[in-house]
C-alpha positions in Angstrom: -27.4 -66.2 -15.0 -26.5 -67.9 -11.3 -22.9 -68.9 -10.7 -22.0 -72.4 -10.6 -21.9 -73.6 -7.1 -18.2 -74.5 -5.8 -16.9 -77.1 -4.8 -15.6 -76.3 -1.7 -17.0 -73.6 0.6 -14.1 -72.7 3.1 -15.5 -71.3 6.5 -13.2 -69.1 8.7 -14.6 -67.7 11.8 -12.8 -64.5 13.2 -12.9 -62.2 16.4 -10.2 -60.1 17.6 -6.9 -61.1 15.1 -7.3 -59.1 11.9 -3.6 -59.8 11.2 -3.9 -63.2 11.9 -7.0 -63.3 9.6 -4.9 -61.7 6.7 -2.9 -64.5 6.8 -5.5 -67.1 6.8 -7.1 -65.2 3.7 -4.1 -65.3 1.5 -4.1 -69.1 2.0 -7.5 -69.4 0.5 -6.2 -67.2 -2.2 -3.3 -69.6 -3.0 -6.0 -72.4 -2.8 -7.8 -71.3 -5.2 -5.8 -73.1 -8.0 -6.3 -76.2 -6.6 -10.2 -76.2 -6.0 -13.2 -74.2 -7.1 -14.1 -72.8 -3.5 -15.7 -70.0 -1.6 -14.2 -68.4 1.1 -17.1 -67.4 4.0 -15.7 -65.5 7.1 -18.0 -64.7 9.8 -16.6 -62.0 12.3 -17.9 -62.5 16.0 -18.7 -59.0 16.8 -15.4 -57.4 16.7 -15.5 -53.8 14.7 -11.9 -53.9 14.1 -11.8 -57.4 12.3 -15.3 -55.8 10.1 -12.8 -52.5 9.2 -10.0 -54.4 8.0 -12.4 -56.5 5.6 -14.0 -53.0 4.4 -10.5 -52.1 4.1 -9.5 -55.1 1.9 -10.0 -55.5 -1.9 -13.8 -57.6 -2.8 -13.1 -60.4 -4.5 -16.3 -62.6 -5.9 -15.3 -65.4 -4.0 -15.0 -64.0 -0.5 -18.3 -63.5 1.4 -18.2 -62.0 5.0 -20.4 -60.9 7.8 -20.9 -59.7 11.1 -22.9 -61.9 13.7 -23.8 -59.8 16.4 -24.2 -60.9 20.1 -26.3 -60.7 22.9 -25.5 -59.6 26.4 -25.2 -63.1 27.5 -23.0 -64.6 24.8 -19.6 -65.1 25.1 -16.3 -66.6 23.5 -15.3 -70.7 23.9 -16.2 -73.7 22.1 -20.0 -73.1 22.1 -19.8 -69.8 20.4 -17.4 -71.3 17.9 -20.0 -74.2 17.2 -22.8 -71.9 16.7 -20.7 -70.0 14.3 -19.7 -73.2 12.5 -23.2 -74.4 12.1 -23.9 -70.9 10.9 -21.3 -71.3 8.1 -22.3 -74.2 6.7 -25.9 -73.5 6.7 -25.2 -70.6 4.6 -22.6 -72.4 2.4 -22.5 -73.6 -1.5 -20.0 -76.0 -1.7 -20.7 -79.8 -1.4 -17.9 -80.0 0.8 -16.9 -77.7 3.7 -13.4 -76.9 5.0 -12.3 -75.5 8.0 -9.6 -72.5 8.5 -9.2 -70.6 11.8 -7.7 -67.2 11.7 -4.9 -68.4 13.4 -3.8 -70.8 10.9 -2.5 -71.6 7.6 -2.3 -74.3 4.6 0.8 -75.8 3.1 0.0 -76.2 -1.0 -1.9 -79.0 -1.7 -4.0 -79.1 1.2 -7.5 -79.2 -0.3 -6.6 -80.7 -3.5 -5.2 -83.7 -1.5 -8.1 -83.6 0.6 -10.4 -83.7 -2.4 -8.8 -86.2 -4.3 -9.0 -88.9 -1.3 -13.0 -87.8 -1.2 -13.4 -88.5 -4.9 -11.5 -92.0 -4.7 -12.5 -93.2 -1.3 -16.3 -92.1 -1.9 -16.2 -91.1 2.1 -18.5 -88.3 3.1 -15.1 -87.0 5.2 -11.5 -87.2 4.9 -8.8 -85.5 6.8 -4.9 -84.3 6.8 -2.2 -84.6 9.5 -0.8 -81.1 11.0 2.4 -79.7 11.8 2.3 -77.7 14.9 3.9 -74.1 15.2 4.6 -72.1 17.9 2.8 -68.7 17.6 6.0 -66.7 16.6 6.4 -69.7 13.9 8.9 -71.6 15.3 8.5 -75.5 14.7 6.9 -77.0 17.9 9.5 -79.3 19.0 8.6 -79.5 22.5 7.9 -83.5 23.0 4.5 -82.1 24.8 1.1 -81.4 23.6 0.1 -77.6 23.9 -3.4 -78.4 25.1 -2.6 -79.6 28.7 -2.6 -77.2 31.5 1.0 -77.9 33.1 4.1 -79.5 31.4 3.9 -82.9 33.0 0.5 -83.7 31.9 1.5 -82.4 28.1 4.4 -84.7 28.1 2.6 -87.4 29.3 0.1 -87.2 26.5 2.7 -86.8 23.9 4.4 -90.2 24.9 0.8 -91.5 24.6 0.7 -90.5 21.2 4.3 -91.2 20.5 3.2 -94.8 21.8 0.1 -94.7 19.0 2.3 -93.5 15.9 0.0 -90.1 16.1 3.7 -88.3 16.5 7.7 -88.9 17.3 9.9 -87.6 19.6 11.5 -84.4 18.2 8.9 -83.8 15.2 6.2 -81.1 14.9 4.2 -83.6 12.4 1.0 -84.8 14.1 -0.8 -87.3 12.4 -4.8 -86.9 13.2 -6.6 -90.2 13.5 -10.4 -91.1 13.7 -9.9 -95.2 14.4 -13.3 -96.3 15.3 -14.6 -96.7 18.6 -13.9 -100.2 18.7 -10.5 -100.0 19.0 -9.9 -99.6 22.6 -6.0 -98.9 21.0 -6.8 -96.7 18.6 -6.1 -92.5 18.3 -9.3 -90.1 18.0 -7.9 -86.6 17.0 -8.7 -84.8 14.6 -8.4 -81.2 14.5 -11.2 -79.3 13.1 -9.0 -77.4 10.4 -7.6 -81.1 8.8 -11.3 -82.0 7.8 -12.8 -82.0 4.5 -16.6 -82.8 5.0 -19.7 -82.9 2.8 -21.8 -80.4 3.5 -25.0 -82.2 3.9 -23.2 -84.9 6.5 -22.6 -81.7 8.8 -26.3 -80.3 8.6 -27.3 -84.2 9.6 -24.1 -84.2 12.4 -24.0 -80.1 13.0 -21.2 -79.0 15.9 -22.5 -79.1 19.3 -23.2 -76.2 20.9 -23.8 -77.2 24.7 -20.3 -77.4 27.1 -20.5 -78.5 30.6 -17.8 -77.9 33.6 -17.1 -81.5 32.3 -15.9 -80.7 29.3 -14.2 -77.7 30.9 -12.3 -79.6 33.1 -11.2 -82.3 30.3 -10.7 -79.6 27.7 -13.1 -81.1 25.1 -13.5 -78.8 22.5 -15.9 -78.7 19.5 -13.3 -80.5 17.5 -13.4 -83.7 20.2 -17.7 -83.2 20.3 -17.8 -83.5 16.0 -15.3 -86.6 16.1 -17.3 -88.6 18.3 -20.7 -88.1 17.0 -19.1 -88.8 13.4 -17.5 -92.5 14.6 -20.8 -93.0 16.4 -22.9 -92.4 13.2 -20.6 -95.0 11.6 -18.7 -92.6 9.8 -15.1 -93.9 9.1 -12.7 -91.2 7.9 -9.6 -91.8 6.1 -6.7 -89.8 6.1 -4.3 -88.2 3.5 -1.2 -88.8 5.6 0.3 -85.5 4.4 0.8 -82.7 7.1 -1.1 -79.8 5.1 -2.4 -78.0 7.9 -0.4 -75.5 10.0 -1.7 -75.3 13.1 -0.3 -72.5 15.6 -0.6 -72.3 19.2 -2.2 -69.6 21.1 -6.3 -70.3 20.8 -8.3 -70.9 23.7 -7.6 -74.7 23.7 -4.0 -73.9 24.5 -3.3 -70.8 26.3 -3.3 -71.1 29.8 -0.8 -68.4 30.5 -3.3 -64.9 29.7 -6.5 -64.7 29.5 -7.8 -65.5 25.8 -10.9 -63.5 25.2 -12.3 -60.8 28.0 -15.6 -62.8 27.4 -14.2 -66.2 27.5 -15.8 -69.1 29.0 -15.6 -72.5 28.4 -19.3 -73.7 29.5 -21.9 -72.5 27.1 -24.5 -70.6 28.5 -27.1 -73.7 27.7 -25.0 -75.8 30.0 -24.8 -73.6 32.6 
């Protein structure tokens, strides 16, 4: 007998951080009380992470595989997009959620998103997030971490305060997906905050081409996905709940040290 398809497929992409991946896997385990789900883990050419998964007790809801690289392939938003699209193509759930290997969820993350999707009929919904330093301390620095210098980070934080996305002294960011015709709107939704119908992501996949202009503006795959969804007329509501636990230290906000020895913001197709 064929096992019924899960309602949510959680997709995790990972490379060289098996100790962080274990935390993400634990978050998905806890969320199994909230929805029928599967967890699809795509390992980006990393033997150490594959070894950790082989040693981990198997689970019927968890599927993982190693995605090899060609010599010209490297880390960056283009590679992340490629892996996310692979996960969506292989997924069995009606909805897709993303949990990157360095992030975590509060209890109720998936159930609140699923309840909003059912009640609204929206094909895409999202949550808010809490931001943390990599060591687990709440991010209460009054600047955004995804700016290359502190002054730019403080200026962008002030803009987001004015828009109501965040507040002085708080580590909560209320992601928003305001329509393009609102010049005073906020359009910032992290990949991990989404719950999106799989069919919608097959129609509007993550873009894999990134240019030098994207690198200069720090435009990531989540920025392009949101722009494409809005351009297609999708109007995602938010739970307003800060149930995504976002940790700094990823490639979009780590400028004090190389993120990955193969990293490049520009994708091969765009170079």
